[in-house]
N, C-alpha and C positions, 0 to 999 in steps of 0.2 A: 556165418558163424563158425568158429574154429572147432567146437566140440559138439558131439551129438546131443548132449544133455542141455546145451544152451537153448535150443528151441523149446524144450519142455519147461525150463525155468522161465523163459520169457512169456510163456502162456499162462503159467500159474502163479507168477510173482504177485499179481494183483490180489488174487484170492488169499494167498499166504499173508500178505500185508493187511488185508481186511480183517482176517481172523485174529492175527496177533495184536493189531492196534485196538481192536474192540476189547480184547482182554485187558490191555494196558489202560484203556479209557475207564473201564469199570473199576479196576483196581485203584488207579490214582484218584478218581472221583470219590469213591467210597472211603478210602483211607484219608484223603484230604479233608473230607467233611467230618469224619470221626475224630481225626487228630487235630483239626483246627488249623490246617496248613493251607494258606491261600496260594502259595507257590505250587503246591501239589495239585490244587484244583486247576490252576492255569496249565499245569503239566497235562492234566486230563484233556484240556482243549487242544494241546499239541497232538495227543493221540487221536482226538476227533478229527483234527485237520488231516492227519495221516490216513484215517479211514476214508475221507473224501478223496485223497490222492489215490488210494488203492482202487476206489470205484472208477476214477478217471482212467487209471491204468488198464483195468479190465475192459472198459468200453472203448477207450482210445486204441488199444492194441488190437482189439477185435475188429473195429470198424476201419482203423487206419490201414490195415493190411488187406482189405478187400481188393480184388483185382479191378483193373480199369473197366469202364463200361461207357456206353454212348453218352450218358449224361455227365459223366466224370472222366473225361479223357486224360486228365492229369492225376487220377487216383483220388484216394480219400485221406491222404496223409495229414491234411491240415486240420482234421477233426481233433487231433491231439493238441494243436495250438489253441483251438477254440475252447476246448475244455480247460486247458491250463489258464486261459484268460479269465474264464468265469470263476475258476477256483481262486485265482489271485485276488479278484474283487471280493469274494466272500471272505477270504482269509484276512484281507485288509480291514473290512468292516468289523469282523469279530475281534481282531487285535485292538482296534481303536476302542471298542467297548470295554475290553479287559483292562486297557490302559487307564481309561477313565475310572473304572471301579477301583483299581489299585491306588490311584492318586486320591480318590475320595476316601478310601479307608485310611490312608496315611494322615489326611488332614482332619478327618471327622472323629475317628475313634480315639478316645483319650487313653484307654488302658488296653495295651496289647498283651496278649497271652502267648507264650512260646508254644509251638505245636508239640504234640506228644512224639516221643522218639520212634514210635512205630512207623511214622512217615519216612524216616531215614531208610528203612528196609524197602519200602515201596520205591523210593528214589533209586536205590542200588539195583533192584531188579529191572527198573526201567532203563538204566544205563547199559546193563548187559544186553537187554533185548534190542536197544537201538543200535549198539555197536555191531551186533550180529546182522541186523537189518541193513545197516550202512554198507558193509562189505558184500553182502548178498546182492543188494540192489545195484551197487557200483559195478559188479561183475556183469550183471544182466544189461546195464546201461551201456557198457563198453561194447558188448557183443551185438546188441540190437540197435544201438544208436538212437534209441527212443527218447525224445525230449521229456515225456512224462515220467518215464522210469528214472531219467537223470535227475529230475526234480525230486522224485521220491528218495533217491540216495542222498541228495543234498539236505533234505528235511531230516532224515535219520541222523545225519552227522550233527546238525544243529540241535536236534532233540536230545542226543546223548550228552552234549555239553550242558544244556539247560537243566536236564535231570540231575546231573552231577552237581551243578551249582546250587540247585534247590536242596539237595541233600546236605551240602556243606553249610548252607544257610540255616537249616534246622539244627545242625550240630552247634553252630556258632551261637544261635539263640539261647541254647542251654549253657554252653561253656562260659560265655561272656555276659550273660544276662541282658541280651538285646532282643527282646521278643518282636520288635518291629522289623527286624532284618528279614523275616520271612516275607513281609509285604513288599519290602524293597526289592527282593529277588523276583517276586511276582511282577513288579513294575517293569523290570528290565526284561523279563521273559515276554511280556506283552509288547514291549518296544521292539524286541527281536522279531516277534511274529509280524508286526506291522511292516518292518523293513523287508522281511522275507516275502510277504504278500505283494509289496510294491515291485520287488525284483521279478517275481513270477509273472506279474501282470506286464511288466515292461518287456521281458524276454519273449513272452507269447505275442505281444503286439508286433515285435520285430519279425517274428516268424510268419505272422499273417501278412506282413508287408513284403514277403519274399526276400528276407535278409540273406545276404550272401555268406559264404564261408569265411572263417577268420583268416587274416593275412597269412598265418603260418601254413594252413592247409592249401590256400591258393598258391603259395610259393612252391609247395611240394608238387602240385599238379602241373604248374608252369615248368618246373624243372624236368619232370618226366616227359612232358610233351616236347620241350626244346631239345632233349637229349636223344630223341628218336631219329633214327637214320632217315635222311631225306627231308627233314623239316628244317627249313632255312630260318624261320622265325615263328613266334606265336603272335598272330595279329590281334586276336581277342580271346578273352576267357571270361565267360559269364557263368556264375554258379548261384544256386539257391537251395534252400532246405524245404523239402516237402515231407513233413512229418519226420520220420527217422531216416529218410532217404536223401541222397544228394543228387540233384539234377544239374547237368552242366552242358553248356554249348561252347564249342571251341572252333576257332577258325585258324588254320595254319597257313603259312606262306611256303610255296614250293617254287622250283625253277620253272621258267616260262617254257622251256623246250620239253617238259615232261608230258607224257601222254595221259589221257584220262584214266586209263587202267592203272598206270603207275601211281598217279595221285590217289586213286581210290585205295590201292594197296597200302599206301602210307597212312591214310586215314584209319584203315582197319588195324594197322599195327599200333597206332596211337591209342585206339580204343582198348586193345588188349593190354598194353602196358599200363594205362591208367587204371583199368579194372583190377590188375594184379597188385598195384601199389596202394590204391585207395579203396577202403572198404565202404560198404553201404551205398554203392552207386545204383541209383534207381533208373536214371535215363542219361545217356551220354551221346551227344551229337557232335560229329567232327566233320568239318567242311574244309576244302582246300582252295586257295586262291593263289594268284601269282604274287610272289613276295615283293615288298616295296622297293627293294634294290633293283629288281628287273623292271618294275613299272617306271622307276626313275630313269633308267637307261632308255626305255622306249619313249618317254617324254622328251628326253634330250635329243634322240634321233629324229623324232617328229618335228621338234623345233628347228633342227638343222635343215631338215627337208623343206619346211615352209620358208625358211630364209633363202634357201637355194632357189625356190620357185619365185620368190619376190624379186630376185636379181635377173631372172630370165628375160623379161621385157626390155630392160635397159641394154642387155647384151645384143638382143635382136635389133634394137634401134641403132646401135653403133655400126652393125653390119650393113 
């Protein structure tokens, strides 16, 4: 982490989010019920969803950064993916229920009533809180590389947009005499929640299946390794995410006439260069082998030698 305060923020962001989202949940729920705004009630579910995310951040960050032990030689980083997976399922089921409720309201209720304007102020406060939470969580996610904190930042961004749309819907219901527009907004909010829940579930599944880094980051590592002095080629590059850390196994190709000590020195140099360029490296293994060009030459020489041996009996017979 670049700054001293980053470690403090990463430790307490979960508690900060839990307290803030609990206040937003109570405000949106009470105001939504009093003002008769279904969109604001669904907005309270957004805050409830963010409370669950904050709990996952607290538990995930605490357990995910425990040191290696005998039973967990690869660490505890995947606990964050497991918690994100469970959360994605819960969010998906909750969103489907809210979606059903919004559709049922649109089809069954004959006389819609526009929400009271007090709901607009609640939506405005929610937008300000979510925007601040988005920038705060984004900063922590960049510095910690935690998938759960990254999900938290993504949720705040989505929440700020939906809260703003909810406020505009309430205003439009009064200005244009369209009381049903609040329920329409609630429908799209629930739809957004369901899509978000599926994305969280899908990303967590890929993390549990040892998903590799994105092509851009792999290209960066490949370029750093290939530019290291003494490296003739990058024979293999394997990466995976273990929680917020990057684990990588690299095999480089070196000249055949190089000593073991020289090859080991190049491997150590590769490790230093990659660690300097790529952040959040949890484990990095670099091995050296003879490059393919040298292996090809040896195969050619071996083939020529065998061909020469095959001709020796015939020469002896002529003599």
